[in-house]
All heavy atoms as an XYZ file, in Angstrom:
807
protein
N     -26.511    -94.778     13.998
C     -25.094    -94.406     14.182
C     -25.060    -93.217     15.088
O     -25.777    -92.373     14.908
C     -24.492    -94.228     12.848
C     -22.974    -93.871     12.956
S     -22.190    -93.823     11.474
C     -21.787    -92.115     11.393
N     -24.076    -93.227     15.968
C     -23.821    -92.034     16.761
C     -22.396    -91.712     16.854
O     -21.510    -92.564     16.633
C     -24.433    -92.321     18.154
O     -24.391    -91.095     19.032
C     -23.676    -93.414     18.960
N     -22.145    -90.485     17.062
C     -20.690    -89.958     17.121
C     -20.696    -89.023     18.323
O     -21.692    -88.536     18.872
C     -20.375    -89.188     15.945
O     -21.129    -87.965     15.848
C     -20.510    -89.997     14.660
N     -19.421    -88.837     18.861
C     -19.332    -87.929     20.005
C     -19.926    -86.556     19.729
O     -20.703    -85.959     20.512
C     -17.855    -87.802     20.321
C     -17.307    -89.102     19.723
C     -18.139    -89.406     18.535
N     -19.725    -85.985     18.476
C     -20.350    -84.692     18.101
C     -21.842    -84.783     18.102
O     -22.464    -83.870     18.622
C     -19.800    -84.302     16.762
C     -19.018    -83.029     16.715
C     -18.554    -82.754     15.318
C     -18.066    -81.335     15.203
N     -17.496    -80.996     13.939
N     -22.418    -85.800     17.547
C     -23.810    -86.046     17.550
C     -24.367    -86.029     18.980
O     -25.356    -85.403     19.318
C     -24.186    -87.205     16.756
C     -25.594    -87.542     16.404
C     -26.320    -86.342     15.695
C     -25.706    -88.760     15.538
N     -23.720    -86.850     19.786
C     -24.141    -86.987     21.197
C     -24.138    -85.580     21.880
O     -25.002    -85.184     22.650
C     -23.330    -88.007     21.908
C     -23.591    -89.384     21.468
O     -24.630    -89.592     20.871
O     -22.647    -90.231     21.671
N     -23.022    -84.822     21.573
C     -22.923    -83.472     22.184
C     -24.053    -82.614     21.799
O     -24.756    -81.894     22.674
C     -21.586    -82.897     21.854
O     -20.559    -83.707     22.297
C     -21.402    -81.480     22.398
N     -24.357    -82.514     20.509
C     -25.405    -81.739     20.082
C     -26.843    -82.164     20.609
O     -27.666    -81.332     20.932
C     -25.481    -81.580     18.524
C     -24.567    -80.579     17.989
C     -23.402    -80.834     17.298
C     -24.735    -79.247     18.148
C     -22.470    -79.982     16.847
C     -23.976    -78.254     17.683
C     -22.780    -78.600     16.962
N     -27.036    -83.477     20.644
C     -28.244    -84.022     21.227
C     -28.455    -83.542     22.668
O     -29.560    -83.197     23.091
C     -28.362    -85.511     21.129
C     -28.747    -85.977     19.729
C     -28.928    -87.424     19.757
N     -29.500    -87.904     18.468
C     -29.181    -89.003     17.815
N     -28.247    -89.776     18.289
N     -29.682    -89.336     16.640
N     -27.323    -83.624     23.433
C     -27.393    -83.151     24.847
C     -27.693    -81.592     24.933
O     -28.518    -81.237     25.692
C     -26.048    -83.511     25.501
O     -25.803    -84.927     25.459
C     -26.033    -82.988     26.937
N     -27.097    -80.866     24.067
C     -27.300    -79.337     24.052
C     -28.760    -79.055     23.784
O     -29.362    -78.228     24.378
C     -26.357    -78.754     23.039
C     -24.963    -78.727     23.334
S     -23.896    -78.019     21.994
C     -24.571    -76.495     21.722
N     -29.317    -79.736     22.813
C     -30.783    -79.575     22.410
C     -31.603    -80.004     23.509
O     -32.621    -79.321     23.781
C     -31.040    -80.225     21.055
C     -32.545    -80.200     20.780
C     -30.359    -79.484     19.898
N     -31.364    -81.061     24.120
C     -32.152    -81.601     25.261
C     -32.144    -80.559     26.429
O     -33.206    -80.371     27.024
C     -31.681    -82.994     25.707
N     -31.002    -80.057     26.660
C     -30.955    -79.070     27.796
C     -31.547    -77.621     27.434
O     -31.994    -76.939     28.298
C     -29.420    -78.836     28.222
C     -28.864    -80.017     28.965
C     -27.488    -79.788     29.374
C     -26.862    -80.992     30.110
N     -25.492    -80.825     30.469
N     -31.328    -77.277     26.119
C     -31.778    -76.020     25.655
C     -32.508    -76.048     24.362
O     -32.041    -75.752     23.324
C     -30.531    -75.079     25.497
C     -29.681    -74.963     26.712
N     -30.048    -74.194     27.883
C     -28.512    -75.525     27.017
C     -29.090    -74.326     28.671
N     -28.137    -75.147     28.280
N     -33.787    -76.563     24.426
C     -34.533    -76.848     23.235
C     -34.847    -75.564     22.403
O     -35.126    -75.675     21.121
C     -35.787    -77.471     23.693
C     -35.896    -77.262     25.100
C     -34.549    -77.011     25.592
N     -34.811    -74.423     23.019
C     -35.053    -73.131     22.315
C     -33.766    -72.627     21.592
O     -33.838    -71.521     21.022
C     -35.706    -72.124     23.263
N     -32.667    -73.247     21.764
C     -31.445    -72.795     21.137
C     -31.368    -73.161     19.684
O     -31.098    -74.315     19.360
C     -30.199    -73.399     21.869
C     -28.897    -72.858     21.403
O     -28.689    -72.569     20.280
N     -27.910    -72.718     22.214
N     -31.711    -72.191     18.809
C     -31.825    -72.511     17.365
C     -30.490    -72.987     16.814
O     -30.517    -73.946     15.981
C     -32.297    -71.241     16.638
N     -29.394    -72.399     17.212
C     -28.139    -72.744     16.609
C     -27.667    -74.163     17.021
O     -27.047    -74.885     16.219
C     -27.040    -71.699     16.914
C     -27.338    -70.383     16.342
C     -26.249    -69.408     16.632
C     -27.458    -70.474     14.827
N     -28.087    -74.610     18.210
C     -27.760    -75.983     18.617
C     -28.542    -76.960     17.746
O     -28.036    -78.010     17.394
C     -28.095    -76.176     20.139
N     -29.887    -76.569     17.464
C     -30.678    -77.407     16.589
C     -30.092    -77.538     15.204
O     -30.130    -78.529     14.568
C     -32.120    -76.914     16.544
C     -32.842    -77.218     17.831
C     -34.292    -76.967     17.691
N     -34.952    -77.229     18.945
C     -35.508    -78.465     19.279
N     -35.408    -79.486     18.393
N     -36.137    -78.666     20.324
N     -29.574    -76.366     14.716
C     -28.951    -76.359     13.403
C     -27.679    -77.264     13.422
O     -27.519    -78.011     12.446
C     -28.606    -75.049     12.876
C     -28.119    -74.844     11.533
C     -28.969    -75.137     10.463
C     -26.855    -74.543     11.212
C     -28.516    -75.042      9.144
C     -26.344    -74.504      9.926
C     -27.241    -74.651      8.901
N     -26.891    -77.112     14.417
C     -25.682    -78.003     14.540
C     -26.057    -79.467     14.630
O     -25.460    -80.286     14.034
N     -27.096    -79.750     15.429
C     -27.593    -81.177     15.470
C     -28.095    -81.698     14.173
O     -27.730    -82.793     13.740
C     -28.711    -81.262     16.568
C     -29.439    -82.657     16.610
C     -28.352    -83.757     16.964
C     -30.472    -82.624     17.708
N     -28.826    -80.878     13.447
C     -29.405    -81.261     12.094
C     -28.212    -81.572     11.196
O     -28.164    -82.481     10.489
C     -30.189    -80.136     11.532
N     -27.110    -80.716     11.201
C     -26.014    -80.983     10.343
C     -25.274    -82.319     10.679
O     -24.905    -83.073      9.777
C     -24.949    -79.773     10.387
C     -25.489    -78.651      9.615
O     -26.147    -78.786      8.551
N     -25.300    -77.453     10.183
N     -25.118    -82.574     11.899
C     -24.550    -83.885     12.362
C     -25.410    -85.028     11.962
O     -24.905    -86.038     11.607
C     -24.254    -83.830     13.866
C     -23.090    -82.873     14.268
C     -21.808    -83.149     13.462
O     -21.345    -84.327     13.311
O     -21.229    -82.087     13.020
N     -26.757    -84.914     12.083
C     -27.597    -85.924     11.616
C     -27.573    -86.222     10.174
O     -27.626    -87.358      9.759
C     -29.089    -85.583     12.057
C     -29.385    -85.520     13.579
C     -30.633    -84.851     13.808
C     -29.400    -86.960     14.067
N     -27.377    -85.144      9.355
C     -27.144    -85.340      7.855
C     -25.914    -86.089      7.655
O     -25.918    -87.028      6.796
C     -27.162    -83.967      7.189
C     -28.373    -83.206      7.116
C     -28.176    -81.810      6.616
C     -29.402    -83.942      6.182
N     -24.783    -85.724      8.308
C     -23.542    -86.464      8.119
C     -23.728    -87.995      8.498
O     -23.160    -88.795      7.808
C     -22.437    -85.887      9.002
C     -22.040    -84.562      8.585
C     -20.991    -83.934      9.514
C     -20.726    -82.467      9.323
N     -19.793    -81.961     10.300
N     -24.506    -88.249      9.503
C     -24.776    -89.615      9.932
C     -25.819    -90.338      9.105
O     -26.140    -91.517      9.395
C     -25.180    -89.596     11.420
N     -26.406    -89.649      8.155
C     -27.424    -90.149      7.245
C     -28.758    -90.557      8.059
O     -29.445    -91.419      7.638
C     -26.927    -91.283      6.449
C     -25.789    -90.878      5.521
C     -25.302    -92.021      4.587
O     -25.785    -93.070      4.688
O     -24.414    -91.696      3.869
N     -29.021    -89.669      9.078
C     -30.169    -89.927      9.847
C     -31.181    -88.781      9.389
O     -31.464    -87.809     10.061
C     -29.900    -89.854     11.360
C     -28.961    -90.855     11.917
C     -28.576    -90.540     13.275
C     -29.671    -92.259     11.818
N     -31.681    -89.080      8.178
C     -32.441    -88.022      7.429
C     -33.749    -87.644      8.026
O     -34.149    -86.529      8.040
C     -32.565    -88.408      5.969
C     -31.242    -88.633      5.281
C     -30.916    -89.858      4.763
C     -30.334    -87.597      5.198
C     -29.639    -90.091      4.194
C     -29.101    -87.787      4.541
C     -28.748    -89.039      4.063
N     -34.484    -88.588      8.606
C     -35.792    -88.229      9.190
C     -35.631    -87.346     10.400
O     -36.268    -86.336     10.541
C     -36.577    -89.588      9.568
C     -37.994    -89.388     10.026
C     -38.831    -88.838      8.832
O     -38.771    -89.351      7.753
O     -39.543    -87.833      9.102
N     -34.691    -87.747     11.215
C     -34.436    -86.868     12.447
C     -33.885    -85.502     12.010
O     -34.254    -84.476     12.605
C     -33.497    -87.675     13.373
C     -33.335    -86.923     14.710
C     -32.423    -87.682     15.724
O     -32.055    -88.921     15.387
O     -32.224    -87.212     16.732
N     -33.106    -85.526     10.989
C     -32.535    -84.189     10.505
C     -33.628    -83.329      9.998
O     -33.625    -82.140     10.311
C     -31.552    -84.444      9.361
N     -34.671    -83.810      9.317
C     -35.814    -82.982      8.906
C     -36.567    -82.405     10.111
O     -36.963    -81.248     10.099
C     -36.766    -83.739      7.987
O     -37.403    -84.807      8.722
C     -36.086    -84.299      6.816
N     -36.722    -83.139     11.199
C     -37.354    -82.682     12.402
C     -36.555    -81.521     12.966
O     -37.149    -80.493     13.337
C     -37.532    -83.834     13.408
C     -38.046    -83.312     14.751
C     -38.461    -84.890     12.943
N     -35.332    -81.712     13.086
C     -34.405    -80.666     13.605
C     -34.401    -79.389     12.724
O     -34.371    -78.268     13.279
C     -33.067    -81.196     14.011
C     -33.086    -82.224     15.097
C     -33.727    -81.695     16.397
O     -33.555    -80.503     16.759
O     -34.188    -82.544     17.098
N     -34.289    -79.612     11.475
C     -34.209    -78.435     10.594
C     -35.490    -77.705     10.596
O     -35.553    -76.431     10.585
C     -33.907    -78.919      9.113
C     -32.370    -79.261      8.860
C     -32.220    -80.113      7.672
C     -31.554    -78.026      8.958
N     -36.666    -78.407     10.615
C     -38.001    -77.740     10.715
C     -38.096    -76.968     12.002
O     -38.673    -75.855     12.084
C     -39.042    -78.752     10.481
C     -39.132    -79.064      8.978
C     -40.423    -79.847      8.674
N     -40.557    -79.934      7.208
C     -40.852    -81.033      6.607
N     -41.045    -82.148      7.204
N     -41.023    -80.998      5.281
N     -37.615    -77.563     13.137
C     -37.636    -76.910     14.353
C     -36.755    -75.542     14.368
O     -37.158    -74.439     14.768
C     -37.178    -77.792     15.525
N     -35.616    -75.716     13.794
C     -34.620    -74.591     13.661
C     -35.308    -73.460     12.781
O     -35.366    -72.327     13.218
C     -33.414    -74.999     13.029
C     -32.527    -73.929     12.423
C     -31.706    -73.143     13.251
C     -32.507    -73.660     10.999
C     -30.968    -72.081     12.712
C     -31.776    -72.647     10.509
C     -30.925    -71.929     11.301
O     -30.113    -70.911     10.829
N     -35.970    -73.919     11.640
C     -36.529    -72.836     10.786
C     -37.728    -72.245     11.369
O     -38.064    -71.036     11.090
C     -36.904    -73.529      9.449
C     -35.715    -73.830      8.528
C     -36.015    -74.774      7.506
C     -35.042    -72.597      8.076
N     -38.381    -72.869     12.332
C     -39.519    -72.350     13.070
C     -39.122    -71.318     14.013
O     -40.015    -70.535     14.526
N     -37.812    -71.294     14.468
C     -37.530    -70.315     15.569
C     -36.412    -69.380     15.121
O     -35.988    -68.495     15.885
C     -36.984    -71.069     16.777
C     -35.849    -71.986     16.594
S     -35.318    -72.811     18.066
C     -36.538    -74.109     18.305
N     -35.920    -69.486     13.909
C     -34.796    -68.626     13.509
C     -35.002    -68.260     12.039
O     -35.431    -69.085     11.168
C     -33.464    -69.408     13.664
C     -32.280    -68.499     13.357
C     -31.745    -67.686     14.275
C     -31.650    -68.603     12.097
C     -30.596    -66.916     14.043
C     -30.441    -67.828     11.895
C     -29.990    -66.948     12.789
O     -28.863    -66.221     12.580
N     -34.758    -67.008     11.718
C     -34.953    -66.603     10.296
C     -33.616    -66.855      9.494
O     -32.643    -66.076      9.465
C     -35.186    -65.027     10.186
C     -35.544    -64.707      8.815
C     -35.873    -63.206      8.603
O     -36.188    -62.543      9.584
O     -35.850    -62.735      7.470
N     -33.627    -68.054      9.018
C     -32.472    -68.508      8.224
C     -32.345    -67.740      6.882
O     -33.445    -67.212      6.468
C     -32.602    -70.029      7.931
C     -31.426    -70.601      7.187
O     -30.384    -70.894      7.862
O     -31.474    -70.748      6.016
N     -31.236    -67.588      6.321
C     -31.096    -66.847      5.052
C     -31.112    -67.708      3.802
O     -30.823    -67.183      2.752
C     -29.834    -65.950      5.160
C     -30.022    -64.966      6.265
C     -28.879    -63.899      6.299
O     -27.986    -63.938      5.343
O     -28.787    -63.089      7.292
N     -31.456    -68.961      3.931
C     -31.612    -69.841      2.827
C     -30.886    -71.173      2.876
O     -31.386    -72.187      2.380
N     -29.718    -71.233      3.576
C     -28.914    -72.387      3.599
C     -29.713    -73.607      4.255
O     -29.632    -74.729      3.679
C     -27.687    -72.119      4.489
C     -26.757    -73.291      4.505
O     -27.022    -74.297      5.222
N     -25.723    -73.186      3.742
N     -30.406    -73.388      5.318
C     -31.045    -74.512      5.976
C     -32.138    -75.110      5.072
O     -32.461    -76.317      5.197
C     -31.613    -74.077      7.323
N     -32.738    -74.336      4.202
C     -33.797    -74.843      3.339
C     -33.194    -75.840      2.370
O     -33.722    -76.894      1.967
C     -34.510    -73.696      2.652
C     -35.305    -72.943      3.529
C     -34.910    -71.669      4.012
C     -36.594    -73.382      3.895
C     -35.755    -70.885      4.789
C     -37.419    -72.561      4.812
C     -36.994    -71.366      5.246
N     -31.973    -75.571      1.930
C     -31.205    -76.378      0.998
C     -30.901    -77.692      1.742
O     -31.027    -78.820      1.149
N     -30.500    -77.617      2.982
C     -30.248    -78.880      3.798
C     -31.442    -79.639      4.044
O     -31.418    -80.915      3.963
C     -29.516    -78.481      5.107
C     -28.131    -77.859      4.878
C     -27.481    -77.387      6.175
N     -26.334    -76.577      5.821
C     -25.101    -77.034      5.895
N     -24.920    -78.355      6.116
N     -24.041    -76.297      5.519
N     -32.519    -79.047      4.288
C     -33.832    -79.656      4.457
C     -34.209    -80.429      3.235
O     -34.587    -81.542      3.196
C     -34.930    -78.666      4.897
C     -36.275    -79.295      5.034
C     -36.341    -80.380      6.023
C     -37.386    -78.166      5.336
N     -34.054    -79.791      2.081
C     -34.339    -80.428      0.753
C     -33.491    -81.612      0.492
O     -34.029    -82.644      0.111
C     -34.142    -79.384     -0.402
N     -32.255    -81.458      0.880
C     -31.323    -82.678      0.775
C     -31.838    -83.860      1.493
O     -31.925    -84.970      1.019
C     -29.926    -82.267      1.238
C     -28.972    -83.392      1.374
C     -27.643    -82.912      2.042
O     -27.376    -81.745      2.143
O     -26.962    -83.811      2.577
N     -32.295    -83.630      2.796
C     -32.770    -84.715      3.612
C     -34.051    -85.260      3.005
O     -34.250    -86.509      2.949
C     -32.977    -84.222      5.054
N     -34.924    -84.433      2.607
C     -36.221    -84.870      2.067
C     -36.027    -85.682      0.758
O     -36.715    -86.635      0.483
C     -37.062    -83.716      1.773
C     -37.591    -82.988      3.084
C     -38.151    -81.600      2.690
C     -38.640    -83.865      3.745
N     -35.031    -85.316     -0.057
C     -34.786    -86.055     -1.242
C     -34.301    -87.425     -0.958
O     -34.732    -88.403     -1.537
C     -33.691    -85.292     -2.170
C     -34.364    -84.004     -2.756
C     -33.144    -86.238     -3.219
C     -33.370    -83.079     -3.394
N     -33.441    -87.425      0.045
C     -32.944    -88.845      0.477
C     -34.071    -89.669      1.068
O     -33.967    -90.953      0.939
C     -31.854    -88.660      1.577
C     -30.673    -87.979      1.178
C     -29.764    -88.860      0.276
C     -28.474    -88.148      0.031
N     -27.608    -88.990     -0.972
N     -35.085    -89.056      1.548
C     -36.269    -89.826      2.074
C     -37.292    -90.028      0.960
O     -38.349    -90.733      1.273
C     -36.900    -89.071      3.216
C     -36.038    -88.947      4.505
C     -36.676    -87.938      5.454
C     -35.930    -90.344      5.079
N     -37.039    -89.582     -0.287
C     -37.944    -89.883     -1.353
C     -39.227    -88.859     -1.347
O     -40.259    -89.207     -1.982
N     -39.062    -87.819     -0.658
C     -40.184    -86.877     -0.467
C     -39.871    -85.686     -1.302
O     -39.684    -84.500     -0.834
C     -40.361    -86.492      0.978
C     -40.818    -87.773      1.791
C     -40.586    -87.709      3.152
N     -40.989    -86.678      3.927
C     -40.793    -86.502      5.294
N     -40.093    -87.465      5.977
N     -41.195    -85.405      5.965
N     -39.882    -85.821     -2.682
C     -39.511    -84.825     -3.675
C     -40.445    -83.530     -3.653
O     -39.902    -82.438     -3.842
C     -39.315    -85.348     -5.006
C     -38.182    -86.320     -5.174
C     -37.863    -86.824     -6.498
O     -38.607    -86.421     -7.417
O     -36.822    -87.586     -6.691
N     -41.707    -83.803     -3.406
C     -42.593    -82.645     -3.410
C     -42.309    -81.650     -2.260
O     -42.272    -80.432     -2.414
C     -44.017    -83.041     -3.310
C     -44.514    -83.682     -4.592
O     -44.001    -83.482     -5.644
O     -45.624    -84.369     -4.580
N     -41.998    -82.257     -1.074
C     -41.630    -81.481      0.029
C     -40.255    -80.775     -0.215
O     -40.074    -79.663      0.169
C     -41.521    -82.251      1.324
C     -42.910    -82.694      1.761
C     -42.770    -83.656      2.979
O     -42.439    -83.164      4.113
O     -43.070    -84.921      2.808
N     -39.360    -81.540     -0.874
C     -38.081    -80.933     -1.207
C     -38.231    -79.748     -2.088
O     -37.554    -78.752     -1.978
C     -37.112    -82.000     -1.820
N     -39.092    -79.861     -3.086
C     -39.330    -78.690     -3.999
C     -39.825    -77.525     -3.173
O     -39.401    -76.378     -3.485
C     -40.385    -79.113     -5.022
C     -39.820    -79.888     -6.177
C     -40.880    -80.103     -7.225
N     -40.466    -81.093     -8.201
C     -40.593    -82.431     -8.113
N     -41.194    -82.901     -7.020
N     -40.051    -83.188     -9.005
N     -40.683    -77.775     -2.312
C     -41.158    -76.626     -1.478
C     -40.105    -75.937     -0.674
O     -39.993    -74.761     -0.599
C     -42.358    -77.085     -0.528
C     -43.555    -77.479     -1.205
O     -43.783    -77.121     -2.384
O     -44.419    -78.174     -0.568
N     -39.256    -76.787     -0.101
C     -38.127    -76.344      0.691
C     -37.153    -75.482     -0.255
O     -36.730    -74.381      0.209
C     -37.368    -77.416      1.350
N     -36.875    -76.005     -1.311
C     -36.002    -75.247     -2.265
C     -36.590    -73.932     -2.712
O     -35.915    -72.919     -2.770
C     -35.616    -76.158     -3.455
C     -34.681    -77.341     -3.181
C     -34.623    -78.251     -4.363
C     -33.297    -76.859     -2.805
N     -37.902    -73.992     -3.016
C     -38.591    -72.779     -3.429
C     -38.574    -71.740     -2.385
O     -38.240    -70.474     -2.582
C     -40.024    -73.129     -3.896
O     -40.019    -73.980     -4.939
C     -40.762    -71.810     -4.299
N     -38.808    -72.151     -1.047
C     -38.791    -71.136     -0.031
C     -37.294    -70.650      0.312
O     -37.145    -69.544      0.536
C     -39.247    -71.822      1.313
O     -40.649    -72.303      1.054
C     -39.306    -70.874      2.471
N     -36.332    -71.664      0.042
C     -34.880    -71.193      0.183
C     -34.520    -70.198     -0.846
O     -33.750    -69.251     -0.510
N     -34.985    -70.354     -2.075
C     -34.661    -69.478     -3.129
C     -35.258    -67.983     -2.803
O     -34.494    -67.028     -2.867
C     -35.203    -69.924     -4.486
C     -34.459    -71.125     -4.938
C     -35.176    -68.794     -5.572
C     -35.221    -71.965     -5.991
N     -36.496    -68.020     -2.286
C     -37.125    -66.694     -1.972
C     -36.379    -66.055     -0.786
O     -36.191    -64.864     -0.772
C     -38.654    -67.032     -1.602
C     -39.471    -67.469     -2.746
C     -40.814    -67.995     -2.298
O     -41.075    -68.161     -1.096
O     -41.549    -68.401     -3.284
N     -36.018    -66.882      0.185
C     -35.374    -66.346      1.359
C     -33.959    -65.849      0.981
O     -33.592    -64.777      1.428
C     -35.312    -67.445      2.513
O     -36.617    -67.865      2.668
C     -34.666    -66.943      3.721
N     -33.192    -66.606      0.237
C     -31.889    -66.199     -0.113
C     -31.905    -64.915     -0.989
O     -31.091    -64.015     -0.705
C     -31.167    -67.314     -0.850
N     -32.896    -64.778     -1.791
C     -33.022    -63.629     -2.621
C     -33.392    -62.418     -1.800
O     -32.811    -61.357     -1.912
C     -34.067    -63.844     -3.727
O     -33.708    -64.963     -4.555
C     -34.325    -62.576     -4.535
N     -34.332    -62.641     -0.872
C     -34.673    -61.575      0.056
C     -33.579    -60.985      0.881
O     -33.452    -59.787      1.236
C     -35.811    -62.028      0.993
C     -36.419    -60.934      1.831
C     -37.690    -61.435      2.614
N     -37.469    -62.521      3.481
C     -37.979    -63.808      3.289
N     -38.622    -64.034      2.234
N     -37.689    -64.728      4.114
N     -32.584    -61.873      1.169
C     -31.449    -61.466      2.083
C     -30.263    -61.066      1.163
O     -29.071    -60.854      1.663
C     -31.147    -62.647      3.001
C     -32.035    -62.789      4.106
N     -31.945    -62.005      5.283
C     -33.069    -63.557      4.277
C     -32.904    -62.348      6.056
N     -33.607    -63.270      5.503
N     -30.404    -61.039     -0.105
C     -29.367    -60.603     -0.985
C     -28.252    -61.639     -1.369
O     -27.103    -61.295     -1.599
N     -28.632    -62.945     -1.145
C     -27.677    -63.967     -1.441
C     -27.894    -64.605     -2.853
O     -28.439    -65.754     -2.985
C     -27.704    -65.071     -0.408
C     -27.439    -64.510      1.008
N     -26.152    -63.939      1.316
C     -28.128    -64.486      2.093
C     -26.156    -63.615      2.557
N     -27.404    -63.873      3.094
N     -27.585    -63.903     -3.874
C     -27.925    -64.268     -5.236
C     -27.147    -65.661     -5.579
O     -27.823    -66.514     -6.287
C     -27.466    -63.240     -6.239
N     -25.958    -65.868     -5.109
C     -25.216    -67.081     -5.374
C     -25.902    -68.343     -4.786
O     -26.164    -69.289     -5.445
N     -26.398    -68.176     -3.522
C     -27.087    -69.290     -2.862
C     -28.458    -69.531     -3.617
O     -28.861    -70.720     -3.867
C     -27.337    -68.944     -1.423
C     -28.153    -69.981     -0.646
C     -27.559    -71.359     -0.723
C     -28.293    -69.551      0.835
N     -29.111    -68.423     -3.945
C     -30.354    -68.595     -4.628
C     -30.216    -69.240     -5.999
O     -30.954    -70.203     -6.293
C     -31.089    -67.189     -4.908
N     -29.093    -68.959     -6.678
C     -28.833    -69.701     -7.916
C     -28.482    -71.126     -7.653
O     -28.916    -71.995     -8.569
N     -27.754    -71.473     -6.667
C     -27.462    -72.817     -6.344
C     -28.738    -73.625     -6.071
O     -28.910    -74.744     -6.535
C     -26.474    -72.914     -5.153
C     -26.101    -74.309     -4.738
C     -25.269    -74.255     -3.499
O     -24.405    -73.444     -3.381
O     -25.538    -75.090     -2.603
N     -29.597    -73.006     -5.298
C     -30.858    -73.675     -4.991
C     -31.794    -73.904     -6.224
O     -32.418    -74.899     -6.224
C     -31.570    -72.916     -3.790
C     -30.897    -72.941     -2.458
C     -31.682    -71.991     -1.556
C     -30.630    -74.275     -1.958
N     -31.724    -72.873     -7.073
C     -32.518    -72.936     -8.327
C     -31.989    -74.057     -9.163
O     -32.834    -74.830     -9.708
C     -32.501    -71.636     -9.057
C     -33.276    -70.587     -8.572
C     -33.116    -69.233     -9.285
O     -32.292    -69.112    -10.142
O     -33.704    -68.220     -8.771
N     -30.629    -74.207     -9.268
C     -30.122    -75.412    -10.012
C     -30.564    -76.765     -9.476
O     -30.839    -77.604    -10.198
C     -28.559    -75.290    -10.024
N     -30.546    -76.793     -8.101
C     -30.938    -78.121     -7.470
C     -32.519    -78.366     -7.767
O     -32.931    -79.483     -7.953
C     -30.667    -78.047     -5.946
C     -29.167    -78.095     -5.735
C     -28.867    -77.896     -4.275
N     -29.411    -78.919     -3.421
C     -29.390    -78.763     -2.070
N     -28.881    -77.665     -1.549
N     -29.965    -79.723     -1.350
N     -33.278    -77.292     -7.812
C     -34.693    -77.418     -8.046
C     -34.875    -77.949     -9.547
O     -35.690    -78.747     -9.779
C     -35.367    -76.038     -7.802
C     -36.919    -76.068     -8.125
C     -37.644    -76.986     -7.071
C     -37.461    -74.616     -7.768
N     -34.110    -77.348    -10.382
C     -34.147    -77.771    -11.786
C     -33.815    -79.179    -11.951
O     -34.381    -79.961    -12.768
C     -33.179    -76.951    -12.674
C     -33.658    -75.463    -12.805
O     -34.855    -75.214    -12.586
O     -32.866    -74.569    -13.267
N     -32.852    -79.701    -11.190
C     -32.405    -81.114    -11.291
C     -33.556    -81.935    -10.840
O     -33.685    -83.097    -11.372
C     -31.314    -81.334    -10.386
C     -29.910    -80.808    -10.876
C     -28.780    -80.944     -9.922
O     -28.956    -81.576     -8.879
O     -27.714    -80.327    -10.156
N     -34.442    -81.617     -9.883
C     -35.540    -82.346     -9.440
C     -36.640    -82.489    -10.531
O     -37.325    -83.476    -10.649
C     -36.190    -81.789     -8.243
C     -35.571    -82.102     -6.868
C     -36.270    -81.411     -5.794
C     -35.499    -83.624     -6.584
N     -36.644    -81.452    -11.423
C     -37.750    -81.341    -12.322
C     -37.327    -81.985    -13.661
O     -38.085    -81.984    -14.626
C     -38.157    -79.911    -12.627
C     -38.834    -79.306    -11.377
O     -39.530    -80.101    -10.646
O     -38.776    -78.129    -11.137
N     -36.106    -82.643    -13.789
C     -35.701    -83.239    -14.968
C     -36.284    -84.656    -15.087
O     -36.582    -85.360    -14.217
C     -34.147    -83.256    -14.985
C     -33.686    -84.215    -16.195
C     -33.579    -81.943    -15.083
């Protein structure tokens, strides 16, 4: 499935592959379109070039869960918790911890 927004972000990333925020935007549109495999690729690329404060790790975990890759999702959530805590985002860290707990039930 494709949308005008998705096409726009794909074009932006193709023209400027080092633009971390374009990759994050593309990843979010891919999640909305339920293109989870491609979303994981873009989220990992984004995380490799930008110091996210935790949110993207939660989005990565969401995509991985949809793909049935729960071990990788746990790793993403754990890293997200550590990152959110390091950046002083206790609320986000707590939200990610709750999601991690749900995986372990």
